[in-house]
All heavy atoms as TSV, in Angstrom:
chain	resi	resn	atom	element	x	y	z
A	1	MET	N	N	-99.496	104.987	27.782
A	1	MET	CA	C	-98.311	105.001	26.954
A	1	MET	C	C	-98.632	104.272	25.645
A	1	MET	O	O	-99.195	103.184	25.666
A	1	MET	CB	C	-97.163	104.303	27.701
A	1	MET	CG	C	-95.915	104.202	26.882
A	1	MET	SD	S	-94.550	103.287	27.659
A	1	MET	CE	C	-94.201	104.306	29.070
A	2	PRO	N	N	-98.250	104.850	24.501
A	2	PRO	CA	C	-98.519	104.188	23.220
A	2	PRO	C	C	-97.684	102.914	23.084
A	2	PRO	O	O	-96.609	102.807	23.664
A	2	PRO	CB	C	-98.109	105.237	22.188
A	2	PRO	CG	C	-97.187	106.154	22.895
A	2	PRO	CD	C	-97.577	106.127	24.343
A	3	PRO	N	N	-98.178	101.952	22.316
A	3	PRO	CA	C	-97.390	100.732	22.118
A	3	PRO	C	C	-96.068	101.042	21.424
A	3	PRO	O	O	-95.997	101.942	20.596
A	3	PRO	CB	C	-98.262	99.860	21.229
A	3	PRO	CG	C	-99.483	100.624	20.929
A	3	PRO	CD	C	-99.429	101.943	21.622
A	4	ARG	N	N	-95.037	100.325	21.805
A	4	ARG	CA	C	-93.734	100.539	21.186
A	4	ARG	C	C	-93.313	99.256	20.485
A	4	ARG	O	O	-93.622	98.162	20.929
A	4	ARG	CB	C	-92.689	100.907	22.231
A	4	ARG	CG	C	-93.013	102.214	22.921
A	4	ARG	CD	C	-91.940	102.674	23.832
A	4	ARG	NE	N	-91.488	101.632	24.747
A	4	ARG	CZ	C	-90.438	101.744	25.517
A	4	ARG	NH1	N	-89.726	102.833	25.496
A	4	ARG	NH2	N	-90.081	100.773	26.322
A	5	GLY	N	N	-92.596	99.404	19.411
A	5	GLY	CA	C	-92.111	98.244	18.678
A	5	GLY	C	C	-91.360	98.687	17.450
A	5	GLY	O	O	-91.260	99.872	17.158
A	6	ALA	N	N	-90.830	97.717	16.761
A	6	ALA	CA	C	-90.107	97.977	15.518
A	6	ALA	C	C	-90.165	96.709	14.677
A	6	ALA	O	O	-90.379	95.617	15.189
A	6	ALA	CB	C	-88.658	98.347	15.803
A	7	ARG	N	N	-89.974	96.875	13.399
A	7	ARG	CA	C	-89.853	95.722	12.502
A	7	ARG	C	C	-88.371	95.543	12.249
A	7	ARG	O	O	-87.661	96.483	11.905
A	7	ARG	CB	C	-90.582	95.982	11.196
A	7	ARG	CG	C	-90.328	94.895	10.165
A	7	ARG	CD	C	-91.305	94.973	9.020
A	7	ARG	NE	N	-90.925	94.123	7.928
A	7	ARG	CZ	C	-91.086	92.807	7.892
A	7	ARG	NH1	N	-91.616	92.189	8.933
A	7	ARG	NH2	N	-90.720	92.111	6.846
A	8	VAL	N	N	-87.886	94.330	12.431
A	8	VAL	CA	C	-86.478	94.022	12.200
A	8	VAL	C	C	-86.379	93.066	11.017
A	8	VAL	O	O	-87.006	92.008	11.014
A	8	VAL	CB	C	-85.828	93.392	13.454
A	8	VAL	CG1	C	-84.372	93.037	13.179
A	8	VAL	CG2	C	-85.942	94.331	14.647
A	9	VAL	N	N	-85.616	93.467	10.012
A	9	VAL	CA	C	-85.378	92.642	8.832
A	9	VAL	C	C	-83.917	92.216	8.887
A	9	VAL	O	O	-83.027	93.055	8.936
A	9	VAL	CB	C	-85.652	93.430	7.527
A	9	VAL	CG1	C	-85.397	92.560	6.309
A	9	VAL	CG2	C	-87.069	93.976	7.533
A	10	ILE	N	N	-83.681	90.912	8.904
A	10	ILE	CA	C	-82.319	90.416	9.070
A	10	ILE	C	C	-81.775	89.865	7.752
A	10	ILE	O	O	-82.321	88.917	7.192
A	10	ILE	CB	C	-82.270	89.334	10.166
A	10	ILE	CG1	C	-82.751	89.933	11.483
A	10	ILE	CG2	C	-80.862	88.756	10.293
A	10	ILE	CD1	C	-82.863	88.960	12.606
A	11	ASP	N	N	-80.701	90.492	7.291
A	11	ASP	CA	C	-79.897	90.015	6.169
A	11	ASP	C	C	-80.699	89.637	4.935
A	11	ASP	O	O	-80.551	88.555	4.387
A	11	ASP	CB	C	-79.041	88.831	6.623
A	11	ASP	CG	C	-77.752	88.733	5.809
A	11	ASP	OD1	O	-77.434	89.670	5.072
A	11	ASP	OD2	O	-77.075	87.704	5.919
A	12	ARG	N	N	-81.556	90.528	4.509
A	12	ARG	CA	C	-82.301	90.310	3.267
A	12	ARG	C	C	-81.413	90.746	2.111
A	12	ARG	O	O	-80.912	91.852	2.090
A	12	ARG	CB	C	-83.576	91.150	3.289
A	12	ARG	CG	C	-84.385	90.997	2.027
A	12	ARG	CD	C	-85.523	91.957	2.023
A	12	ARG	NE	N	-85.007	93.281	1.703
A	12	ARG	CZ	C	-85.654	94.398	1.930
A	12	ARG	NH1	N	-86.818	94.394	2.512
A	12	ARG	NH2	N	-85.148	95.560	1.600
A	13	ARG	N	N	-81.237	89.891	1.159
A	13	ARG	CA	C	-80.402	90.199	-0.004
A	13	ARG	C	C	-81.271	90.180	-1.245
A	13	ARG	O	O	-81.674	89.114	-1.698
A	13	ARG	CB	C	-79.290	89.165	-0.150
A	13	ARG	CG	C	-78.512	88.925	1.096
A	13	ARG	CD	C	-77.252	89.672	1.028
A	13	ARG	NE	N	-76.535	89.463	2.279
A	13	ARG	CZ	C	-75.272	89.629	2.395
A	13	ARG	NH1	N	-74.569	89.992	1.360
A	13	ARG	NH2	N	-74.687	89.471	3.551
A	14	ASN	N	N	-81.568	91.340	-1.785
A	14	ASN	CA	C	-82.468	91.428	-2.935
A	14	ASN	C	C	-81.931	90.718	-4.170
A	14	ASN	O	O	-82.667	89.996	-4.835
A	14	ASN	CB	C	-82.752	92.883	-3.286
A	14	ASN	CG	C	-83.723	93.505	-2.318
A	14	ASN	OD1	O	-84.382	92.828	-1.567
A	14	ASN	ND2	N	-83.790	94.815	-2.343
A	15	ALA	N	N	-80.682	90.918	-4.515
A	15	ALA	CA	C	-80.158	90.365	-5.774
A	15	ALA	C	C	-80.212	88.839	-5.803
A	15	ALA	O	O	-80.760	88.273	-6.749
A	15	ALA	CB	C	-78.750	90.876	-6.036
A	16	PRO	N	N	-79.655	88.119	-4.813
A	16	PRO	CA	C	-79.735	86.654	-4.878
A	16	PRO	C	C	-81.170	86.138	-4.813
A	16	PRO	O	O	-81.522	85.185	-5.506
A	16	PRO	CB	C	-78.942	86.186	-3.663
A	16	PRO	CG	C	-78.072	87.330	-3.291
A	16	PRO	CD	C	-78.829	88.556	-3.702
A	17	VAL	N	N	-81.997	86.762	-4.013
A	17	VAL	CA	C	-83.387	86.310	-3.893
A	17	VAL	C	C	-84.127	86.555	-5.207
A	17	VAL	O	O	-84.905	85.713	-5.653
A	17	VAL	CB	C	-84.102	87.016	-2.712
A	17	VAL	CG1	C	-85.585	86.690	-2.706
A	17	VAL	CG2	C	-83.464	86.615	-1.390
A	18	ALA	N	N	-83.883	87.691	-5.838
A	18	ALA	CA	C	-84.573	88.021	-7.084
A	18	ALA	C	C	-84.246	87.025	-8.191
A	18	ALA	O	O	-85.078	86.776	-9.061
A	18	ALA	CB	C	-84.216	89.436	-7.522
A	19	ARG	N	N	-83.056	86.437	-8.164
A	19	ARG	CA	C	-82.680	85.460	-9.186
A	19	ARG	C	C	-83.275	84.081	-8.904
A	19	ARG	O	O	-83.254	83.211	-9.761
A	19	ARG	CB	C	-81.164	85.357	-9.275
A	19	ARG	CG	C	-80.523	86.587	-9.895
A	19	ARG	CD	C	-79.058	86.355	-10.197
A	19	ARG	NE	N	-78.281	85.987	-9.021
A	19	ARG	CZ	C	-77.581	86.828	-8.275
A	19	ARG	NH1	N	-77.558	88.106	-8.578
A	19	ARG	NH2	N	-76.904	86.412	-7.236
A	20	ALA	N	N	-83.771	83.853	-7.718
A	20	ALA	CA	C	-84.324	82.550	-7.342
A	20	ALA	C	C	-85.682	82.336	-8.002
A	20	ALA	O	O	-86.280	83.259	-8.562
A	20	ALA	CB	C	-84.467	82.476	-5.830
A	21	TYR	N	N	-86.194	81.128	-7.910
A	21	TYR	CA	C	-87.519	80.802	-8.429
A	21	TYR	C	C	-88.545	81.707	-7.765
A	21	TYR	O	O	-88.571	81.812	-6.542
A	21	TYR	CB	C	-87.826	79.330	-8.142
A	21	TYR	CG	C	-89.217	78.899	-8.525
A	21	TYR	CD1	C	-89.560	78.779	-9.854
A	21	TYR	CD2	C	-90.165	78.622	-7.554
A	21	TYR	CE1	C	-90.830	78.377	-10.227
A	21	TYR	CE2	C	-91.441	78.215	-7.912
A	21	TYR	CZ	C	-91.771	78.096	-9.248
A	21	TYR	OH	O	-93.027	77.704	-9.600
A	22	ARG	N	N	-89.373	82.375	-8.570
A	22	ARG	CA	C	-90.360	83.345	-8.076
A	22	ARG	C	C	-89.707	84.437	-7.221
A	22	ARG	O	O	-90.294	84.925	-6.264
A	22	ARG	CB	C	-91.448	82.642	-7.284
A	22	ARG	CG	C	-92.278	81.703	-8.114
A	22	ARG	CD	C	-93.416	81.144	-7.319
A	22	ARG	NE	N	-94.205	80.250	-8.160
A	22	ARG	CZ	C	-95.229	79.568	-7.720
A	22	ARG	NH1	N	-95.600	79.654	-6.466
A	22	ARG	NH2	N	-95.894	78.794	-8.534
A	23	GLY	N	N	-88.510	84.790	-7.583
A	23	GLY	CA	C	-87.735	85.747	-6.804
A	23	GLY	C	C	-88.374	87.117	-6.673
A	23	GLY	O	O	-88.398	87.691	-5.584
A	24	ALA	N	N	-88.893	87.659	-7.766
A	24	ALA	CA	C	-89.489	88.998	-7.709
A	24	ALA	C	C	-90.657	89.025	-6.733
A	24	ALA	O	O	-90.821	89.973	-5.961
A	24	ALA	CB	C	-89.936	89.435	-9.096
A	25	GLY	N	N	-91.469	87.985	-6.738
A	25	GLY	CA	C	-92.593	87.911	-5.800
A	25	GLY	C	C	-92.126	87.789	-4.369
A	25	GLY	O	O	-92.735	88.349	-3.448
A	26	THR	N	N	-91.022	87.067	-4.170
A	26	THR	CA	C	-90.477	86.908	-2.822
A	26	THR	C	C	-89.947	88.230	-2.295
A	26	THR	O	O	-90.197	88.599	-1.142
A	26	THR	CB	C	-89.362	85.842	-2.825
A	26	THR	OG1	O	-89.910	84.608	-3.286
A	26	THR	CG2	C	-88.777	85.650	-1.443
A	27	VAL	N	N	-89.222	88.954	-3.145
A	27	VAL	CA	C	-88.699	90.267	-2.733
A	27	VAL	C	C	-89.857	91.189	-2.355
A	27	VAL	O	O	-89.826	91.876	-1.335
A	27	VAL	CB	C	-87.821	90.892	-3.837
A	27	VAL	CG1	C	-87.473	92.343	-3.514
A	27	VAL	CG2	C	-86.552	90.074	-4.023
A	28	ALA	N	N	-90.909	91.198	-3.154
A	28	ALA	CA	C	-92.076	92.042	-2.868
A	28	ALA	C	C	-92.751	91.622	-1.569
A	28	ALA	O	O	-93.157	92.467	-0.769
A	28	ALA	CB	C	-93.067	91.980	-4.026
A	29	ALA	N	N	-92.855	90.311	-1.349
A	29	ALA	CA	C	-93.499	89.818	-0.125
A	29	ALA	C	C	-92.702	90.197	1.117
A	29	ALA	O	O	-93.269	90.440	2.183
A	29	ALA	CB	C	-93.662	88.307	-0.197
A	30	ILE	N	N	-91.398	90.264	0.987
A	30	ILE	CA	C	-90.555	90.680	2.112
A	30	ILE	C	C	-90.688	92.192	2.327
A	30	ILE	O	O	-90.727	92.670	3.460
A	30	ILE	CB	C	-89.085	90.302	1.853
A	30	ILE	CG1	C	-88.926	88.781	1.859
A	30	ILE	CG2	C	-88.168	90.932	2.888
A	30	ILE	CD1	C	-87.567	88.296	1.367
A	31	ALA	N	N	-90.760	92.950	1.234
A	31	ALA	CA	C	-90.775	94.412	1.325
A	31	ALA	C	C	-92.113	94.976	1.807
A	31	ALA	O	O	-92.140	95.992	2.505
A	31	ALA	CB	C	-90.420	95.016	-0.022
A	32	ARG	N	N	-93.224	94.321	1.444
A	32	ARG	CA	C	-94.547	94.861	1.779
A	32	ARG	C	C	-94.743	95.162	3.263
A	32	ARG	O	O	-95.185	96.266	3.608
A	32	ARG	CB	C	-95.638	93.918	1.280
A	32	ARG	CG	C	-96.308	94.428	0.039
A	32	ARG	CD	C	-97.453	93.512	-0.388
A	32	ARG	NE	N	-97.030	92.867	-1.625
A	32	ARG	CZ	C	-96.807	91.579	-1.796
A	32	ARG	NH1	N	-97.002	90.720	-0.831
A	32	ARG	NH2	N	-96.408	91.125	-2.955
A	33	PRO	N	N	-94.451	94.246	4.167
A	33	PRO	CA	C	-94.656	94.560	5.591
A	33	PRO	C	C	-93.788	95.730	6.074
A	33	PRO	O	O	-94.215	96.518	6.918
A	33	PRO	CB	C	-94.274	93.268	6.317
A	33	PRO	CG	C	-94.417	92.198	5.288
A	33	PRO	CD	C	-94.080	92.854	3.971
A	34	SER	N	N	-92.581	95.857	5.517
A	34	SER	CA	C	-91.728	96.989	5.894
A	34	SER	C	C	-92.335	98.302	5.422
A	34	SER	O	O	-92.312	99.304	6.146
A	34	SER	CB	C	-90.320	96.814	5.311
A	34	SER	OG	O	-89.688	95.692	5.883
A	35	GLU	N	N	-92.882	98.304	4.211
A	35	GLU	CA	C	-93.534	99.510	3.693
A	35	GLU	C	C	-94.730	99.903	4.563
A	35	GLU	O	O	-94.928	101.077	4.872
A	35	GLU	CB	C	-93.972	99.290	2.248
A	35	GLU	CG	C	-92.815	99.155	1.279
A	35	GLU	CD	C	-93.226	98.607	-0.076
A	35	GLU	OE1	O	-94.435	98.345	-0.293
A	35	GLU	OE2	O	-92.331	98.423	-0.923
A	36	ARG	N	N	-95.529	98.899	4.952
A	36	ARG	CA	C	-96.686	99.178	5.813
A	36	ARG	C	C	-96.237	99.698	7.179
A	36	ARG	O	O	-96.842	100.621	7.733
A	36	ARG	CB	C	-97.544	97.928	5.982
A	36	ARG	CG	C	-98.354	97.595	4.754
A	36	ARG	CD	C	-99.450	96.587	5.033
A	36	ARG	NE	N	-98.945	95.334	5.565
A	36	ARG	CZ	C	-98.661	94.248	4.858
A	36	ARG	NH1	N	-98.830	94.259	3.549
A	36	ARG	NH2	N	-98.218	93.155	5.430
A	37	ALA	N	N	-95.180	99.126	7.707
A	37	ALA	CA	C	-94.673	99.576	9.005
A	37	ALA	C	C	-94.211	101.026	8.927
A	37	ALA	O	O	-94.558	101.846	9.781
A	37	ALA	CB	C	-93.527	98.673	9.469
A	38	ARG	N	N	-93.455	101.355	7.890
A	38	ARG	CA	C	-92.983	102.744	7.738
A	38	ARG	C	C	-94.159	103.705	7.600
A	38	ARG	O	O	-94.159	104.788	8.199
A	38	ARG	CB	C	-92.074	102.859	6.519
A	38	ARG	CG	C	-90.708	102.285	6.732
A	38	ARG	CD	C	-89.788	102.587	5.543
A	38	ARG	NE	N	-88.533	101.900	5.702
A	38	ARG	CZ	C	-88.215	100.750	5.111
A	38	ARG	NH1	N	-89.069	100.175	4.279
A	38	ARG	NH2	N	-87.053	100.180	5.322
A	39	ALA	N	N	-95.162	103.304	6.825
A	39	ALA	CA	C	-96.339	104.161	6.626
A	39	ALA	C	C	-97.071	104.407	7.938
A	39	ALA	O	O	-97.666	105.465	8.134
A	39	ALA	CB	C	-97.279	103.536	5.604
A	40	ALA	N	N	-97.000	103.437	8.839
A	40	ALA	CA	C	-97.668	103.571	10.140
A	40	ALA	C	C	-96.775	104.235	11.186
A	40	ALA	O	O	-97.170	104.386	12.340
A	40	ALA	CB	C	-98.086	102.188	10.641
A	41	GLY	N	N	-95.565	104.639	10.766
A	41	GLY	CA	C	-94.659	105.306	11.698
A	41	GLY	C	C	-93.862	104.353	12.575
A	41	GLY	O	O	-93.253	104.768	13.552
A	42	VAL	N	N	-93.864	103.075	12.220
A	42	VAL	CA	C	-93.103	102.077	12.983
A	42	VAL	C	C	-91.678	102.045	12.428
A	42	VAL	O	O	-91.486	101.946	11.214
A	42	VAL	CB	C	-93.752	100.682	12.855
A	42	VAL	CG1	C	-92.911	99.613	13.535
A	42	VAL	CG2	C	-95.161	100.701	13.426
A	43	PRO	N	N	-90.673	102.115	13.298
A	43	PRO	CA	C	-89.298	102.043	12.813
A	43	PRO	C	C	-89.018	100.692	12.159
A	43	PRO	O	O	-89.483	99.657	12.621
A	43	PRO	CB	C	-88.445	102.189	14.073
A	43	PRO	CG	C	-89.357	102.727	15.121
A	43	PRO	CD	C	-90.741	102.299	14.743
A	44	VAL	N	N	-88.245	100.720	11.072
A	44	VAL	CA	C	-87.814	99.497	10.401
A	44	VAL	C	C	-86.292	99.457	10.475
A	44	VAL	O	O	-85.616	100.370	10.021
A	44	VAL	CB	C	-88.281	99.455	8.924
A	44	VAL	CG1	C	-87.735	98.225	8.223
A	44	VAL	CG2	C	-89.798	99.497	8.856
A	45	VAL	N	N	-85.775	98.414	11.082
A	45	VAL	CA	C	-84.332	98.249	11.260
A	45	VAL	C	C	-83.882	97.094	10.381
A	45	VAL	O	O	-84.414	95.987	10.483
A	45	VAL	CB	C	-83.989	97.945	12.733
A	45	VAL	CG1	C	-82.500	97.752	12.910
A	45	VAL	CG2	C	-84.520	99.037	13.641
A	46	THR	N	N	-82.919	97.351	9.510
A	46	THR	CA	C	-82.381	96.301	8.646
A	46	THR	C	C	-80.972	95.970	9.113
A	46	THR	O	O	-80.122	96.854	9.216
A	46	THR	CB	C	-82.349	96.751	7.179
A	46	THR	OG1	O	-83.683	97.083	6.777
A	46	THR	CG2	C	-81.815	95.667	6.269
A	47	VAL	N	N	-80.746	94.704	9.405
A	47	VAL	CA	C	-79.439	94.227	9.848
A	47	VAL	C	C	-78.830	93.451	8.694
A	47	VAL	O	O	-79.448	92.532	8.175
A	47	VAL	CB	C	-79.580	93.314	11.089
A	47	VAL	CG1	C	-78.223	92.804	11.542
A	47	VAL	CG2	C	-80.300	94.034	12.204
A	48	ARG	N	N	-77.639	93.825	8.309
A	48	ARG	CA	C	-76.970	93.138	7.204
A	48	ARG	C	C	-75.701	92.490	7.698
A	48	ARG	O	O	-74.931	93.081	8.437
A	48	ARG	CB	C	-76.622	94.127	6.094
A	48	ARG	CG	C	-77.849	94.664	5.438
A	48	ARG	CD	C	-77.496	95.508	4.271
A	48	ARG	NE	N	-78.731	96.051	3.721
A	48	ARG	CZ	C	-78.776	96.921	2.762
A	48	ARG	NH1	N	-77.673	97.355	2.217
A	48	ARG	NH2	N	-79.932	97.357	2.330
A	49	HIS	N	N	-75.475	91.277	7.252
A	49	HIS	CA	C	-74.267	90.535	7.588
A	49	HIS	C	C	-73.150	90.992	6.665
A	49	HIS	O	O	-73.336	91.062	5.451
A	49	HIS	CB	C	-74.524	89.042	7.422
A	49	HIS	CG	C	-73.315	88.213	7.654
A	49	HIS	ND1	N	-72.807	88.005	8.917
A	49	HIS	CD2	C	-72.514	87.546	6.804
A	49	HIS	CE1	C	-71.736	87.242	8.826
A	49	HIS	NE2	N	-71.544	86.952	7.557
A	50	ARG	N	N	-72.027	91.315	7.232
A	50	ARG	CA	C	-70.892	91.752	6.427
A	50	ARG	C	C	-69.638	91.107	6.988
A	50	ARG	O	O	-69.392	91.169	8.187
A	50	ARG	CB	C	-70.762	93.267	6.481
A	50	ARG	CG	C	-69.618	93.781	5.669
A	50	ARG	CD	C	-69.574	95.288	5.687
A	50	ARG	NE	N	-68.303	95.719	5.155
A	50	ARG	CZ	C	-67.723	96.840	5.448
A	50	ARG	NH1	N	-68.295	97.672	6.268
A	50	ARG	NH2	N	-66.570	97.155	4.941
A	51	VAL	N	N	-68.869	90.493	6.139
A	51	VAL	CA	C	-67.630	89.861	6.559
A	51	VAL	C	C	-66.478	90.596	5.901
A	51	VAL	O	O	-66.427	90.723	4.681
A	51	VAL	CB	C	-67.600	88.368	6.153
A	51	VAL	CG1	C	-66.280	87.734	6.543
A	51	VAL	CG2	C	-68.761	87.637	6.773
A	52	ARG	N	N	-65.579	91.068	6.717
A	52	ARG	CA	C	-64.379	91.719	6.176
A	52	ARG	C	C	-63.390	90.646	5.765
A	52	ARG	O	O	-63.309	89.579	6.367
A	52	ARG	CB	C	-63.756	92.624	7.225
A	52	ARG	CG	C	-64.646	93.791	7.608
A	52	ARG	CD	C	-63.975	94.630	8.638
A	52	ARG	NE	N	-63.614	93.753	9.763
A	52	ARG	CZ	C	-63.577	94.141	11.024
A	52	ARG	NH1	N	-63.841	95.359	11.341
A	52	ARG	NH2	N	-63.254	93.294	11.969
A	53	ALA	N	N	-62.590	90.923	4.761
A	53	ALA	CA	C	-61.653	89.935	4.219
A	53	ALA	C	C	-60.688	89.433	5.299
A	53	ALA	O	O	-60.433	88.236	5.404
A	53	ALA	CB	C	-60.870	90.539	3.065
A	54	ALA	N	N	-60.172	90.312	6.140
A	54	ALA	CA	C	-59.204	89.907	7.177
A	54	ALA	C	C	-59.873	88.981	8.194
A	54	ALA	O	O	-59.293	87.983	8.603
A	54	ALA	CB	C	-58.623	91.132	7.871
A	55	VAL	N	N	-61.076	89.315	8.585
A	55	VAL	CA	C	-61.792	88.472	9.550
A	55	VAL	C	C	-62.164	87.156	8.897
A	55	VAL	O	O	-62.026	86.094	9.490
A	55	VAL	CB	C	-63.050	89.199	10.068
A	55	VAL	CG1	C	-63.876	88.268	10.931
A	55	VAL	CG2	C	-62.652	90.436	10.845
A	56	ASP	N	N	-62.599	87.200	7.653
A	56	ASP	CA	C	-62.996	86.003	6.933
A	56	ASP	C	C	-61.817	85.035	6.827
A	56	ASP	O	O	-61.963	83.835	6.981
A	56	ASP	CB	C	-63.513	86.376	5.540
A	56	ASP	CG	C	-64.156	85.195	4.836
A	56	ASP	OD1	O	-64.805	84.374	5.506
A	56	ASP	OD2	O	-64.016	85.113	3.610
A	57	ALA	N	N	-60.623	85.553	6.566
A	57	ALA	CA	C	-59.430	84.705	6.431
A	57	ALA	C	C	-59.144	83.956	7.724
A	57	ALA	O	O	-58.691	82.813	7.712
A	57	ALA	CB	C	-58.238	85.551	6.016
A	58	GLU	N	N	-59.404	84.605	8.871
A	58	GLU	CA	C	-59.162	83.951	10.156
A	58	GLU	C	C	-60.080	82.768	10.388
A	58	GLU	O	O	-59.725	81.837	11.092
A	58	GLU	CB	C	-59.340	84.958	11.300
A	58	GLU	CG	C	-58.312	86.061	11.321
A	58	GLU	CD	C	-58.615	87.073	12.415
A	58	GLU	OE1	O	-59.269	86.711	13.397
A	58	GLU	OE2	O	-58.191	88.233	12.269
A	59	PHE	N	N	-61.279	82.799	9.826
A	59	PHE	CA	C	-62.270	81.766	10.097
A	59	PHE	C	C	-62.516	80.818	8.925
A	59	PHE	O	O	-63.417	80.030	8.970
A	59	PHE	CB	C	-63.589	82.438	10.516
A	59	PHE	CG	C	-63.439	83.168	11.813
A	59	PHE	CD1	C	-63.330	84.545	11.829
A	59	PHE	CD2	C	-63.413	82.491	13.016
A	59	PHE	CE1	C	-63.172	85.226	13.019
A	59	PHE	CE2	C	-63.266	83.153	14.207
A	59	PHE	CZ	C	-63.135	84.528	14.229
A	60	THR	N	N	-61.703	80.906	7.893
A	60	THR	CA	C	-61.855	80.028	6.742
A	60	THR	C	C	-61.229	78.674	7.067
A	60	THR	O	O	-60.046	78.631	7.437
A	60	THR	CB	C	-61.207	80.628	5.494
A	60	THR	OG1	O	-61.806	81.891	5.232
A	60	THR	CG2	C	-61.379	79.727	4.286
A	61	PRO	N	N	-61.990	77.587	6.943
A	61	PRO	CA	C	-61.390	76.276	7.209
A	61	PRO	C	C	-60.241	75.981	6.257
A	61	PRO	O	O	-60.278	76.345	5.086
A	61	PRO	CB	C	-62.535	75.290	6.954
A	61	PRO	CG	C	-63.764	76.114	6.913
A	61	PRO	CD	C	-63.365	77.506	6.559
A	62	ALA	N	N	-59.210	75.342	6.749
A	62	ALA	CA	C	-58.031	75.027	5.937
A	62	ALA	C	C	-58.249	73.769	5.125
A	62	ALA	O	O	-59.049	72.962	5.416
A	62	ALA	CB	C	-56.798	74.854	6.831
């Protein structure tokens, strides 16, 4: 059986990271392994954190 696996990228935000010190290099360093994985046929799963306004209001400290 061939090896199975995937690359998981969790909550990478290009815009805020790009504005940081050496941001462009950081974005590229994060993207390179994903590009290599895709080229090798390895699935790349990106998980993004999203907060809806109604849910956010419930958990906002008073």
